[in-house]
VOPA-791783 format. One record per residue (C-alpha): x, y, z. Coordinates in pm, whole numbers, plus 50000, padded with zeros to 5 digits. Layout:
VOPA-791783
XYZ
...
***
This chain:
VOPA-791783
035294244020639
033944269020894
034434306920841
036894307121136
039234281920970
038854299220635
040054331820794
043004314320963
044044298420631
043894332020455
046004348320723
048634320920703
048884323420323
049164361420340
051884359020606
053924334520396
053694357520091
054854387620297
057834368020436
058834356620087
058594391919948
060584406020239
063374380520180
063494388519808
063614426119872
066424421620125
068524401419881
067924426919605
069014456019824
072064438819966
075344449319802
078564430819871
081134457719947
084864451319920
086664455620251
089194478220084
092184492920268
091924528820388
093934540420085
091964561219834
093974544119559
091824512819566
088364509919417
086234478719379
083624483119108
080444463319174
077344457218966
073764449019066
074354411619040
076994413419317
074114415119564
072884380319470
073924349019653
075554319819466
072694297719349
074574267619211
077864253419336
079374251618987
081844272618793
079074281718546
077284301418818
080364323418868
081084354218661
084724364618659
085784400818638
086554395218269
082994382818212
081604415818347
082494435418034
079624460018072
081394472718385
084944477018255
084494485117885
083334520817961
086534525618164
088654516317863
086884535517588
088954563517432
092104551817614
095274535117493
095394502117679
098114477817786
097054442817888
098814417918118
097434383718031
098084349117891
096044319217769
093954320518090
092434354417995
089094340817874
085834360217850
082474342317852
079884360617642
076464352117781
074154381417719
073394413217530
074634437817421
077654417817298
077114393617012
079374377216759
078464366316410
079824331416470
077914329216802
081014321317008
080414321917380
084094320017474
086794343817350
090224355417458
090324389217630
092654404617368
090404394117080
087354406117271
088804440517344
089854445416983
086394434616865
084924461217094
087194487616933
089344491617244
092744506017151
095034478417281
098654489117239
100744461017391
100474427017556
102564420317867
103154383117924
104254366118252
106274334318305
105414307818040
104624334817781
101454348417622
100304314717488
101414297117807
103594269917656
107084278917782
108904258018042
109004269518403
111904293618436
112494294818060
113594328417924
110784341917705
111794368317454
109724398017341
107884393617017
104634398716830
101334380216849
100854363016514
097064367016525
096654403416628
100114416716529
100334433316870
103754436117034
104374412617328
106584423417619
107904394917833
107744400218211
110224373218295
113984368818304
115734402518322
112574422718256
110254413318541
109214449718586
108104469718279
110424498718197
109094534018150
109764532717776
107764500617750
104824518317913
105114549717700
101834559117532
099694537017758
096844554617942
095544525218143
096624489218219
094434458318249
095584427818447
093904394318383
095784363118495
094424331318655
096264326018985
096204293419186
096684307219536
100264296219611
102984320719717
105564306319478
103264307719172
104904337719006
101824355618871
101444374319202
105104384619175
104374398318827
101364416118980
103694433219230
105994446218958
103124457418734
101584476819023
104924492519104
105584502718742
102054516718706
102424536819028
105784550918920
104434560918578
101044573518700
099084547318504
095814534118653
095504496218679
092284476218636
092304440618769
089754416318627
089414393418925
089174355518901
088374329119167
091214312519352
090794274619302
092584269619637
090804299219793
089464281220100
092944272020229
095304294120431
098264273120538
102034269520550
104994288620691
105214326620655
108014338320426
110914354220613
112274386420465
115824373620408
114484346920171
112624371019943
112814361419574
110644360219262
109054328319400
108244345819727
108084383619749
105914390420053
105534378320415
102584355320349
102004317720394
102394292420113
098604292220065
097174327120111
093484320720036
092944352919837
091944361619484
094384381819281
092184412719324
092194408919701
095944403119692
096484435219496
094584454219764
096914438920024
100014449419828
098724485119826
097444485320182
100584470220339
102794493720135
104854465419987
105674484919672
109054502419660
109224533319884
105654526320000
104114540519683
100514532019597
099034520519268
095784536119149
093834503719150
090384493419034
089224457719099
086364443318893
085164415919134
083644382319047
079914377419090
078154347619250
081434336619410
082624327719757
085964312219841
084454278919950
083024271819605
084704246819376
086024262719060
087224244818746
089434265418517
088564270318151
092244269218050
095454255918199
096994284618402
100444271318304
101624241518097
102344218418392
099014223618571
096724204318336
093644199018554
091894205318887
093744177219063
097154191118969
096124226219080
094934212919416
098094192319473
100494218619340
101114238119665
102034205919850
104034188919575
105884219919456
108264216119754
109734186519563
111074211619307
113704219719570
114714183119611
116014154219399
112434141819343
110444146419021
106854159419030
105984143818697
107184170618457
107664152818126
104604130718183
100864135418143
100354136718522
102354167218620
101964175918990
099814145119040
102674120519086
106124121319241
109134098619229
112854094119174
115384066819100
116444069019467
113084060019621
112164023619699
111014002719404
107243998319402
104343989119178
104194025019052
106844040218827
107114065718547
109694077118292
109854114818223
110214124417856
110344158717685
106944174417621
105294208617599
106314228417906
109154204317995
111724201717719
114354187617955
112524172618254
114214160318570
115344123918522
114744125518149
114344089318020
115094075118368
112724052118559
111344068818873
109554051419160
107084069219387
103344074719422
100394082419198
098134108319366
095924115219066
092854099019224
093084110119588
090404132019745
090634169719731
093124184619979
091884209520235
095304218520377
098984219320290
100264183320306
103824174420409
103424136920443
104734128720093
107754151420136
108584136020473
108054100720340
110334106820042
113074121220264
112944092420510
112994065420239
115444079619981
118814063019937
120344097319869
119304115820185
122394138120189
121534150719839
117764152819892
117474190619948
118964217319723
119204255319781
115984261919586
114024244119859
114554272720106
113464298219844
110234279219783
109464274520152
110564309620253
112364297620566
115184274020664
113094259520945
111144233820742
114244216020615
115694216320966
112454202421111
112284174120856
115934165220907
115354165121284
112524139721243
109584161721349
106134149121253
103804166821012
101574177021304
104494191621500
105684211021199
102274225221109
101694235821471
104834257221448
103124278221178
099974286521371
101004319421534
102154333021201
098984321321029
096794337421294
098574370721249
098334368320871
094604360620878
093994390921098
095954413320861
094314397720555
090754402920677
090474439820575
091394432220214
088844404820145
086124411319890
084274377819911
***
């Protein structure tokens, strides 16, 4: 090789090295900042790893807020702590300085905090209870955790919002629940009431953020104020596309708490996460959402809870099948029977005909086709809808549109203006 070509080769190699180094330096310096509302009451605490881009499209590349214990443990030291959590509050122990004698890599948040000598005072449990095995809507009484002997306060039934005496002696609250991104999934309603109680009692709240398994979808009708209930507290679509940390920032920023008060909020964000990543949960978020398929189908099939159609409660395919005795006989049928999370399921011991959706491809939008099909083919059309349907949907319009024979496309087009406005409002609260 001539000296000229040797020099050219050297220059090219040197240039490639400089480009590579520049790219690495840029990634190291970049810090993902939360687009927090203008309120001083919200703080998103980031660590160095938040600057890194997701490197593998798997759940194991994601660190939840709970996994980032080196960030939040110093905030809890020397404080008396209340914790809002259930069976989904799992911490993955992957690195120093935390180590356990039995080398467990997975531990419940309560056990982890106690092991780290954090002074946990009380557990606050949402719908389905602390261990997550109560039926939907079942009254869960206060009690005591048999393992830790900590008192458990139920945040369901007549005590959705903690009372001042229940918060007495608590310096700081921690919130760690796995949400699934649907308006009628009541964990975000519990979040509202916890934030309100903390604000009224001057207690800071730390949210350990977790990915939204339906986080890439924003779809459905916007809830109308007159249909506000525990299964729909805010003017948002059925699928809001936010993590629970982002949603808390929206509650503060839009002044949805009573009298416009603001909760002193700290969000511990996830690392290596964006809302388009697939995310498989380590534990069932509630007893009738057993797997990824059920969680993905849940927002679309939950509308059936306001009809005379079963969504498979009392089977092993909850929210993956639907059917009723009033739908046409077909090759697919199921018989609901009592099980954990459904002690008295709809159509208990009765043969139901419908569809098995357990193997369909992942949904990327809210689907109405099964609801419309069931309505048009049932032999009990006059009894198809019940009053709970309007609460779930958040508007009377959907039932009216289905009864009038509108197509799924026509119905979804009627949501677009509301969705566009919501997305614009939502933008300033997004962390990822």
